[in-house]
KOLMAR-649379 format. One record per residue (C-alpha): residue number from 1; residue in three letters; x, z, y. Coordinates in pm, whole numbers, padded with zeros to 5 digits. Each point is the difference from the previous one (the first is absolute). Layout:
BEGIN
ATOM pos code   east     up  north
ATOM NUM  ALA      X      Z      Y
...
This chain:
BEGIN
ATOM pos code   east     up  north
ATOM   1  MET  00000  00000  00000
ATOM   2  THR  00134 -00090  00341
ATOM   3  MET -00011  00276  00253
ATOM   4  PRO -00068 -00079  00367
ATOM   5  PRO  00303  00031  00226
ATOM   6  TYR  00064  00345  00141
ATOM   7  THR -00101  00043  00363
ATOM   8  PRO  00167  00294  00168
ATOM   9  PRO -00216  00236  00209
ATOM  10  GLN -00018 -00095  00363
ATOM  11  ALA  00066  00212  00301
ATOM  12  ALA -00302  00149  00168
ATOM  13  VAL -00168 -00231  00250
ATOM  14  CYS -00239  00061  00286
ATOM  15  TYR -00359  00017 -00126
ATOM  16  ARG -00114 -00215  00296
ATOM  17  HIS  00300 -00234  00003
ATOM  18  PRO  00110 -00072 -00360
ATOM  19  ASP  00295 -00205  00125
ATOM  20  ARG  00162  00303  00167
ATOM  21  PRO  00204  00241 -00219
ATOM  22  THR -00008  00355  00132
ATOM  23  GLY  00122  00348 -00086
ATOM  24  LEU -00265  00167  00216
ATOM  25  SER -00342  00124 -00104
ATOM  26  CYS -00306  00162  00152
ATOM  27  SER  00016  00379 -00026
ATOM  28  ARG -00378  00009 -00047
ATOM  29  CYS -00081 -00257 -00268
ATOM  30  GLY  00349 -00068 -00136
ATOM  31  ARG -00021 -00379  00040
ATOM  32  SER  00321 -00184  00082
ATOM  33  ALA -00011 -00146  00350
ATOM  34  CYS  00230 -00171  00247
ATOM  35  PRO  00077  00157  00341
ATOM  36  GLU -00257 -00228  00167
ATOM  37  CYS -00278  00149 -00214
ATOM  38  LEU  00099  00365  00050
ATOM  39  ARG -00063  00233  00288
ATOM  40  PRO  00190  00325  00063
ATOM  41  ALA -00176  00326 -00085
ATOM  42  ALA  00094  00365  00051
ATOM  43  VAL  00209 -00028 -00316
ATOM  44  GLY  00052 -00332 -00173
ATOM  45  GLN -00207 -00309  00081
ATOM  46  HIS -00351 -00127 -00070
ATOM  47  CYS -00104 -00356 -00078
ATOM  48  VAL -00240 -00182  00230
ATOM  49  ASP -00281  00007 -00259
ATOM  50  CYS  00018  00378 -00039
ATOM  51  LEU -00009  00037  00376
ATOM  52  ARG -00290 -00244  00030
ATOM  53  ASN -00201  00188 -00262
ATOM  54  ASP  00122  00343  00107
ATOM  55  GLY  00155  00047 -00342
ATOM  56  ILE -00317 -00084 -00200
ATOM  57  GLN  00050 -00246 -00283
ATOM  58  GLN -00287 -00250  00013
ATOM  59  SER  00040 -00167 -00335
ATOM  60  THR  00152  00123 -00321
ATOM  61  ALA  00056 -00361 -00100
ATOM  62  THR  00255 -00047  00277
ATOM  63  THR  00158  00345 -00014
ATOM  64  PRO  00318  00011 -00209
ATOM  65  ARG  00040  00270 -00261
ATOM  66  ARG  00141  00313  00150
ATOM  67  ARG  00341  00100 -00133
ATOM  68  TRP  00053  00364 -00093
ATOM  69  SER  00258  00040  00277
ATOM  70  SER -00209 -00159  00274
ATOM  71  ALA -00217  00173  00255
ATOM  72  VAL -00321 -00139  00146
ATOM  73  ALA -00230  00101  00280
ATOM  74  GLY -00201  00312 -00075
ATOM  75  ASP  00260  00153 -00232
ATOM  76  THR  00025  00375  00043
ATOM  77  PRO  00362  00117  00048
ATOM  78  TYR -00021  00258 -00276
ATOM  79  VAL  00374  00067 -00019
ATOM  80  THR  00022  00081  00371
ATOM  81  TYR -00293  00239 -00024
ATOM  82  ALA  00136  00157 -00319
ATOM  83  LEU  00342  00060  00159
ATOM  84  ILE -00164  00165  00300
ATOM  85  VAL -00209  00225 -00227
ATOM  86  ILE  00302  00099 -00209
ATOM  87  ASN  00203  00090  00309
ATOM  88  LEU -00286  00203  00147
ATOM  89  ILE -00062  00184 -00327
ATOM  90  VAL  00368  00093 -00030
ATOM  91  PHE  00004  00116  00362
ATOM  92  GLY -00316  00201 -00061
ATOM  93  LEU  00165  00177 -00294
ATOM  94  CYS  00298  00089  00220
ATOM  95  VAL -00232  00134  00270
ATOM  96  ALA -00198  00203 -00254
ATOM  97  GLU  00320  00170 -00111
ATOM  98  ALA  00202  00040  00321
ATOM  99  GLY -00259 -00033  00279
ATOM 100  ILE -00082 -00269  00251
ATOM 101  THR  00280  00095  00238
ATOM 102  ASN  00287 -00020 -00248
ATOM 103  PRO -00075 -00215 -00307
ATOM 104  GLY  00373 -00063 -00030
ATOM 105  ASN  00033  00342 -00166
ATOM 106  ALA -00219 -00100 -00294
ATOM 107  ALA  00143 -00015 -00349
ATOM 108  LEU -00092 -00369 -00026
ATOM 109  MET  00221 -00070  00300
ATOM 110  SER  00282  00207 -00144
ATOM 111  ASP -00024 -00173 -00337
ATOM 112  GLY -00064 -00357  00118
ATOM 113  SER  00174 -00069  00332
ATOM 114  LEU  00324 -00197  00020
ATOM 115  VAL  00324  00196  00040
ATOM 116  LYS  00322 -00170 -00107
ATOM 117  GLY  00158  00301 -00165
ATOM 118  ILE -00310  00084 -00204
ATOM 119  VAL -00052 -00360 -00110
ATOM 120  GLY  00368  00001 -00097
ATOM 121  GLU -00076  00283 -00240
ATOM 122  GLY -00226 -00235 -00196
ATOM 123  GLU -00342  00031  00168
ATOM 124  TYR -00041 -00375  00042
ATOM 125  TRP -00379  00011  00017
ATOM 126  ARG  00044  00105  00363
ATOM 127  LEU  00088 -00361  00086
ATOM 128  LEU -00370 -00077 -00058
ATOM 129  THR -00183  00324  00070
ATOM 130  ALA  00156  00043  00345
ATOM 131  GLY -00204 -00299  00114
ATOM 132  PHE -00326  00192 -00057
ATOM 133  LEU  00091  00322  00184
ATOM 134  HIS -00038  00079  00371
ATOM 135  PHE  00120  00284  00221
ATOM 136  SER -00295  00033  00240
ATOM 137  VAL -00349 -00118  00091
ATOM 138  MET  00145 -00236  00260
ATOM 139  HIS  00250 -00137 -00254
ATOM 140  VAL -00261 -00088 -00260
ATOM 141  ALA -00253 -00119  00260
ATOM 142  VAL  00237 -00250  00162
ATOM 143  ASN  00112 -00136 -00335
ATOM 144  MET -00350 -00032 -00147
ATOM 145  ILE -00142 -00165  00312
ATOM 146  SER  00290 -00246 -00007
ATOM 147  LEU -00058 -00067 -00370
ATOM 148  TYR -00372 -00056  00063
ATOM 149  ILE  00063 -00246  00284
ATOM 150  ILE  00280 -00197 -00163
ATOM 151  GLY -00084  00033 -00367
ATOM 152  ARG -00354 -00137 -00014
ATOM 153  ASP  00075 -00355  00118
ATOM 154  LEU  00340 -00006 -00165
ATOM 155  GLU -00150  00090 -00338
ATOM 156  ARG -00247 -00286  00035
ATOM 157  ALA  00281 -00239  00096
ATOM 158  LEU  00239  00092 -00281
ATOM 159  GLY -00247  00089 -00273
ATOM 160  THR -00052  00344 -00150
ATOM 161  TYR  00288  00020 -00246
ATOM 162  ARG  00261 -00170  00213
ATOM 163  TYR -00098  00221  00295
ATOM 164  LEU  00046  00312 -00214
ATOM 165  ALA  00337 -00130 -00117
ATOM 166  VAL  00115 -00056  00359
ATOM 167  TYR -00114  00352  00093
ATOM 168  LEU  00185  00169 -00286
ATOM 169  ILE  00313 -00210  00050
ATOM 170  SER  00001  00093  00370
ATOM 171  LEU -00051  00369 -00080
ATOM 172  LEU  00288  00003 -00250
ATOM 173  GLY  00214 -00211  00234
ATOM 174  GLY -00048  00260  00274
ATOM 175  SER  00095  00278 -00242
ATOM 176  ALA  00308 -00195 -00109
ATOM 177  ALA  00113 -00037  00362
ATOM 178  VAL -00041  00375  00052
ATOM 179  MET  00209  00069 -00310
ATOM 180  LEU  00270 -00240  00112
ATOM 181  PHE  00024  00071  00373
ATOM 182  GLU -00187  00317  00097
ATOM 183  ALA  00172  00334  00062
ATOM 184  ASP  00036  00228 -00300
ATOM 185  ASN -00222  00285  00114
ATOM 186  VAL -00293 -00201  00145
ATOM 187  GLN -00342  00042 -00163
ATOM 188  THR -00196 -00326  00009
ATOM 189  ALA -00367 -00065 -00079
ATOM 190  GLY -00279 -00231  00111
ATOM 191  ALA -00153 -00342 -00060
ATOM 192  SER  00162 -00159  00304
ATOM 193  GLY  00273 -00176 -00200
ATOM 194  ALA -00267 -00182 -00201
ATOM 195  ILE -00201 -00072  00317
ATOM 196  TYR  00305 -00150  00169
ATOM 197  GLY  00029 -00221 -00308
ATOM 198  LEU -00358 -00118  00059
ATOM 199  ILE  00087 -00081  00362
ATOM 200  GLY  00291 -00206 -00130
ATOM 201  ALA -00237 -00172 -00244
ATOM 202  MET -00229 -00088  00289
ATOM 203  LEU  00294 -00157  00185
ATOM 204  VAL  00086 -00222 -00298
ATOM 205  ILE -00361 -00117 -00037
ATOM 206  VAL -00028 -00078  00370
ATOM 207  LEU  00321 -00203 -00014
ATOM 208  LYS -00121 -00185 -00309
ATOM 209  ALA -00324 -00087  00175
ATOM 210  ARG  00202 -00126  00300
ATOM 211  VAL -00185  00236  00229
ATOM 212  PRO  00188  00152  00299
ATOM 213  ALA  00174  00310 -00132
ATOM 214  THR  00057  00169  00336
ATOM 215  PRO -00276  00264 -00041
ATOM 216  VAL  00134  00112 -00338
ATOM 217  LEU  00359  00004  00127
ATOM 218  VAL -00110  00214  00294
ATOM 219  ILE -00167  00246 -00239
ATOM 220  ILE  00314  00018 -00214
ATOM 221  GLY  00227  00044  00302
ATOM 222  PHE -00224  00267  00152
ATOM 223  ASN -00008  00198 -00324
ATOM 224  VAL  00376 -00024 -00046
ATOM 225  VAL  00051  00132  00354
ATOM 226  LEU -00233  00291 -00078
ATOM 227  SER  00189  00069 -00322
ATOM 228  VAL  00328  00022  00193
ATOM 229  SER -00124  00192  00303
ATOM 230  LEU -00235  00259 -00151
ATOM 231  PRO  00141  00298 -00192
ATOM 232  GLY -00095  00065 -00361
ATOM 233  ILE -00058 -00366 -00095
ATOM 234  SER  00195 -00161 -00285
ATOM 235  LEU  00137 -00326  00136
ATOM 236  MET  00159 -00079 -00336
ATOM 237  ALA -00331  00023 -00187
ATOM 238  HIS -00163 -00229  00256
ATOM 239  LEU  00275 -00262 -00005
ATOM 240  GLY  00030  00009 -00378
ATOM 241  GLY -00375 -00045 -00043
ATOM 242  LEU -00002 -00281  00256
ATOM 243  ALA  00285 -00188 -00169
ATOM 244  PHE -00150  00023 -00349
ATOM 245  GLY -00348 -00088  00127
ATOM 246  VAL  00135 -00316  00161
ATOM 247  ALA  00196 -00089 -00315
ATOM 248  ALA -00298  00058 -00231
ATOM 249  THR -00241 -00209  00207
ATOM 250  ALA  00255 -00277  00047
ATOM 251  ALA  00030 -00010 -00379
ATOM 252  ILE -00373 -00067 -00017
ATOM 253  VAL -00042 -00263  00271
ATOM 254  TYR  00340 -00170  00027
ATOM 255  LEU  00200  00043 -00323
ATOM 256  PRO -00210 -00221 -00233
ATOM 257  GLY  00038 -00298  00233
ATOM 258  LEU  00376  00055  00016
ATOM 259  VAL  00075  00035 -00372
ATOM 260  LEU -00260 -00226 -00161
ATOM 261  PRO  00032 -00379  00005
ATOM 262  ARG -00294 -00174  00166
ATOM 263  ALA -00129 -00128 -00335
ATOM 264  ARG -00038  00359 -00127
ATOM 265  LEU -00132  00158  00319
ATOM 266  ASP -00342  00097 -00133
ATOM 267  ALA -00185  00329  00045
ATOM 268  ALA  00084  00144 -00342
ATOM 269  SER  00373 -00071  00028
ATOM 270  ALA  00013  00133  00355
ATOM 271  ASN -00175  00317 -00113
ATOM 272  ARG  00253  00055 -00280
ATOM 273  VAL  00294 -00044  00238
ATOM 274  ALA -00154  00239  00252
ATOM 275  TRP -00064  00271 -00258
ATOM 276  ALA  00347 -00033 -00148
ATOM 277  ALA  00143  00055  00348
ATOM 278  LEU -00232  00295  00069
ATOM 279  VAL  00099  00174 -00323
ATOM 280  THR  00366 -00061  00083
ATOM 281  LEU -00039  00151  00348
ATOM 282  LEU -00183  00301 -00146
ATOM 283  VAL  00285  00058 -00244
ATOM 284  VAL  00259 -00045  00277
ATOM 285  ALA -00173  00249  00232
ATOM 286  LEU -00038  00256 -00277
ATOM 287  GLY  00353 -00063 -00123
ATOM 288  LEU  00151  00053  00345
ATOM 289  GLY -00182  00330  00041
ATOM 290  VAL  00087  00128 -00346
ATOM 291  GLY  00359 -00128  00026
ATOM 292  ALA  00052  00171  00335
ATOM 293  GLY -00128  00322 -00155
ATOM 294  MET  00231 -00028 -00300
ATOM 295  LEU  00299 -00061  00227
ATOM 296  TYR -00090  00277  00243
ATOM 297  ASP  00294  00235  00051
ATOM 298  GLY -00117  00195  00304
ATOM 299  PRO -00077  00370  00021
ATOM 300  THR -00229  00162 -00253
ATOM 301  ILE -00347  00057  00143
ATOM 302  LEU -00127  00354 -00050
ATOM 303  ARG -00377  00042 -00040
């Protein structure tokens, strides 16, 4: 039996202009679209049909199957809400034990915050748990409001699982930077490293959509200035989270187009490349934090 000749998968093309290859897609419906057919949104970009219909799909016959990693209009950002709830519950437990005025004295804070010497003794879970602890009402309020504002649209743009991966990579990247560059006796806690990673993710998406990035750059610059000028803020956690957030999101939106030949640049292959890079960055962030702890030779921390 003669088999038909093999036809390699084609690169994604604009759904309105089939003659135009594109690496962009609508952050509502997930359809591939060229820059002419996309309009900038708060995070990501929306196609002209979604804007015309206010996100309502008129016909299932013309709506492409939704991929598991896509996000469409009306999706609830469950991960963002879950992260906010977890942080508030942990803070509530600290308040219940140590009081509203000094939750930093709670046992959860003592057992879960990030201190180089204690991590160096083998308590590596602190690289993760520190990102869910906060020292005061103002601390947790600022971080959770920021997460609510940034996270909802970003989760819809990246998709649930990739958004969660970027968040965790940013959190661990911030912890790794603390372990590598922070002073020995500094106690670090808070979700701000992960949130800075989300700000970096927003910057990458804006650049990919070819939307002016000045507003995001101003936000990043303003927050870096605050991190340097205000006492009690961990600049290293912020910069580490920012760097890993940028790297993780770039792996999603840029890396597949750089490493895959045009004939293999389909959605499934791009997704595999992105996830391989995300897992690698997660391992690198965790490895840097653990490695810095294993190599720590500073003073012993008494508790």
